C-alpha positions in Angstrom: 0.0 0.0 0.0 1.3 3.5 -0.9 0.9 5.8 2.1 0.0 9.4 2.2 3.3 11.3 2.0 1.5 14.6 2.6 0.4 13.5 6.1 1.2 16.1 8.8 3.8 15.2 11.5 4.2 17.1 14.7 7.1 16.5 17.1 6.5 16.6 20.8 9.5 17.0 23.1 8.1 15.6 26.4 9.7 17.5 29.3 9.2 18.6 32.8 11.4 20.1 35.5 10.5 17.7 38.3 13.5 15.3 38.1 14.9 14.2 41.4 18.1 12.2 40.8 19.5 15.0 38.6 17.5 18.1 39.5 16.5 20.4 36.6 18.4 18.1 34.2 16.6 19.4 31.1 18.0 22.9 31.8 21.6 21.8 32.6 24.2 23.2 30.2 26.8 21.3 28.2 28.7 22.7 25.1 27.1 26.1 25.8 23.5 24.9 25.4 20.9 23.7 27.8 20.1 20.0 27.3 16.7 20.6 25.9 18.0 23.1 23.5 20.4 20.5 22.1 17.3 18.3 21.5 15.4 21.3 19.9 18.4 21.9 17.5 18.4 18.2 16.5 14.7 18.2 15.8 15.0 21.4 13.7 17.3 19.4 11.4 14.7 16.7 10.7 13.1 17.8 7.4 10.1 15.5 7.7 8.7 17.3 10.8 6.0 19.9 10.2 5.9 21.4 13.8 7.9 21.1 17.0 6.5 21.5 20.5 7.8 21.2 24.0 5.0 19.2 25.6 5.1 20.1 29.3 2.6 20.4 32.2 0.4 23.0 33.8 2.5 22.9 36.9 4.0 26.3 37.7 7.6 24.9 37.9 7.3 23.9 34.2 6.5 27.4 33.0 10.2 28.0 32.3 10.0 25.4 29.5 7.5 27.6 27.7 10.1 30.4 27.8 12.7 28.0 26.4 10.4 27.1 23.5 9.8 30.8 22.7 13.5 31.6 22.9 14.2 28.8 20.4 11.4 29.6 18.0 9.2 26.5 18.6 5.9 26.0 20.2 4.9 24.9 23.8 1.9 23.2 25.2 1.0 22.9 28.9 -1.2 19.9 29.6 -1.8 17.0 32.0 0.8 16.5 34.7 0.2 12.7 34.8 -0.7 11.6 31.3 1.9 12.0 28.5 -0.5 10.5 26.0 -3.1 13.3 26.7 -0.5 15.9 26.0 0.5 14.3 22.8 -3.1 14.0 21.6 -4.0 17.5 22.6 -1.1 18.8 20.5 -2.1 16.6 17.6 -5.6 17.9 17.8 -4.4 21.6 17.8 -2.3 21.0 14.7 -4.7 18.5 13.0 -1.7 16.2 12.7 -1.8 12.7 11.3 1.3 11.5 13.1 2.9 12.5 16.4 6.5 12.0 17.4 7.4 11.4 21.0 10.8 12.6 22.0 11.9 12.5 25.6 13.4 15.6 27.2 16.3 13.7 28.8 17.5 12.2 25.5 20.1 14.7 24.4 21.4 12.4 21.6 18.0 11.8 20.0 19.2 11.0 16.5 17.9 13.1 13.6 18.9 10.7 10.9 17.1 7.8 12.4 14.0 9.9 13.2 13.8 11.2 9.6 14.0 7.6 8.3 11.2 6.5 10.8 8.9 9.3 9.6 9.5 8.5 6.0 8.9 4.8 6.5 5.7 5.2 8.6 4.2 7.5 6.0 5.3 5.3 3.1 3.7 2.2 4.6 0.7 3.9 6.2 1.7 2.2 9.5 0.6 2.9 13.1 3.9 2.9 14.9 7.6 3.1 14.1 10.7 2.8 16.3 14.4 1.8 16.3 15.8 -1.3 17.9 19.3 -2.1 18.9 20.3 1.5 19.6 21.5 2.8 23.0 18.7 3.9 25.4 18.1 7.6 24.8 18.9 7.8 21.1 15.6 7.2 19.3 12.1 8.7 19.2 8.8 7.0 18.5 6.5 7.9 15.6 2.8 7.1 16.0 -0.4 7.5 13.9 -2.7 9.7 15.9 -5.7 7.3 15.4 -3.6 4.4 16.8 -2.5 6.5 19.8 -6.1 7.3 20.6 -6.9 3.6 20.5 -4.0 2.9 22.8 -5.2 5.5 25.3 -8.6 3.9 25.3 -7.0 0.6 26.4 -4.7 1.7 29.2 -4.8 3.6 32.5 -3.6 7.2 31.6 -1.4 7.1 34.7 0.6 4.4 33.0 1.4 6.7 30.0 5.1 6.7 30.9 5.0 3.1 29.6 3.5 4.2 26.3 6.2 2.4 24.3 5.4 -0.9 25.9 1.8 -0.7 24.8 2.3 0.7 21.4 5.0 -1.7 20.4 2.5 -4.5 19.8 2.7 -5.8 16.2 -0.4 -8.0 16.8 -2.5 -4.8 17.4 -0.7 -2.1 15.5 1.0 -2.1 12.1 4.6 -1.6 13.2 7.9 -0.6 11.5 11.2 -1.2 13.1 14.7 0.0 12.0 17.3 -2.4 13.5 20.8 -1.1 14.1 21.9 -3.9 16.3 24.4 -5.0 13.6 26.8 -2.2 14.4 25.8 -0.9 17.8 26.9 -2.7 21.0 24.0 -4.0 23.1 23.0 -2.8 26.5 24.2 0.7 26.2 22.7 4.0 27.3 23.0 7.7 26.3 19.9 9.0 28.2 20.4 11.5 31.1 18.8 10.6 34.4 21.6 10.5 37.0 24.9 12.3 37.8 26.8 9.4 36.2 24.8 9.9 33.0 25.7 13.6 33.0 29.4 12.7 33.4 29.1 10.5 30.4 27.5 13.3 28.4 30.2 15.8 29.3 32.9 13.2 28.4 31.3 12.7 24.9 30.9 16.4 24.3 34.5 17.1 25.3 35.9 14.2 23.3 34.0 15.0 20.1 33.7 18.8 20.4 31.6 19.2 17.3 29.2 22.0 18.4 26.2 19.7 19.1 26.2 17.8 15.8 27.2 14.5 17.4 25.6 11.5 15.7 25.1 8.0 16.8 27.8 6.9 14.4 30.2 9.4 16.0 29.5 8.0 19.5 29.9 4.4 18.4 33.2 5.2 16.7 34.3 6.9 19.8 33.4 3.9 21.9 35.6 1.7 19.7 38.6 4.0 20.4 38.0 5.0 24.1 36.1 3.7 27.1 33.1 6.0 27.4 32.1 6.1 31.1 28.8 4.6 32.1 28.0 3.7 28.4 27.6 0.0 28.8 25.0 -1.1 31.3 25.1 -4.3 33.5 23.1 -7.2 32.1 21.3 -7.5 35.4 20.1 -3.9 35.6 16.5 -3.7 36.5 13.9 -2.5 34.0 10.6 -1.4 35.5 7.4 -2.5 33.8 3.8 -1.5 34.5 2.1 -2.7 37.7 5.3 -3.3 39.6 6.7 -6.0 37.2 10.4 -6.0 36.4 12.9 -7.7 33.9 16.7 -7.6 33.8 18.0 -5.4 31.1 19.3 -8.4 29.1 15.8 -10.0 29.3 14.2 -6.8 28.2 16.7 -6.2 25.3 16.0 -9.7 24.0 12.3 -9.4 24.3 12.3 -6.2 22.3 14.4 -7.8 19.5 11.9 -10.7 19.5 9.0 -8.3 19.1 10.8 -6.6 16.2 10.9 -9.9 14.3 7.1 -10.0 14.4 6.5 -6.5 13.0 5.2 -5.9 9.5 8.2 -4.0 8.3 11.7 -4.7 9.6 14.6 -2.8 8.2 18.2 -3.8 9.1 20.3 -0.6 8.7 24.1 -0.8 8.5 26.4 1.9 9.6 27.3 2.7 6.0 23.6 3.0 5.1 23.0 5.2 8.2 25.9 7.5 7.1 24.4 7.8 3.6 20.8 8.4 4.7 
């Protein structure tokens, strides 16, 4: 089936200021820019996005993020403190969007190349959901058809919306696209920012590459082959929290995700060379 390449896509950078392990992490500066501004810059370089929002909450402490959005020439929306899905759908409704992109505000290395490929593929195949597998935690966004997201919301408790990916990544329910980079990316790695150790890793990468915020996944993988990036590789037995108090080890979760990818309707194995040429 040929999809609708004219479909509207809105990107939502989901962010709040209520972090505890690394207070105000989205506003911390590295390489001269606040973390969330690095993400904004990356999203601006994705040609397939029609609009970019900071999707935050109505809490007074999050008002600063609306100012950050204005300073950087993008939009902001203040919505539910508890339900990320409601925020995404509210923005999609405002923009009359067909697809919504969920970017997490603590993922400074959200990769623009991979996101552009995801958006192109999901539109081409008229799919419901698109994601990347095999990448470090904190590198990839999710692209969702708005109608599928509405269906997902009708099926889950809104307070579990932080686990949105677990519910949407269901090839039996939603037409799913996966881009797999496991062939050249080491498993069980992380580039997200949630703790002081994560911030140390981020500063190490920025100092080592010093490229003015243009660091790609390929750059970081090449760096990891030459130098030991602190806190890049995660222990196999790290705990992954699931809804309703359930847990898996990181190794179990990683393998489960790859198994799910094999069941999806479109699976694309992307080599490092293909990534660089995308």
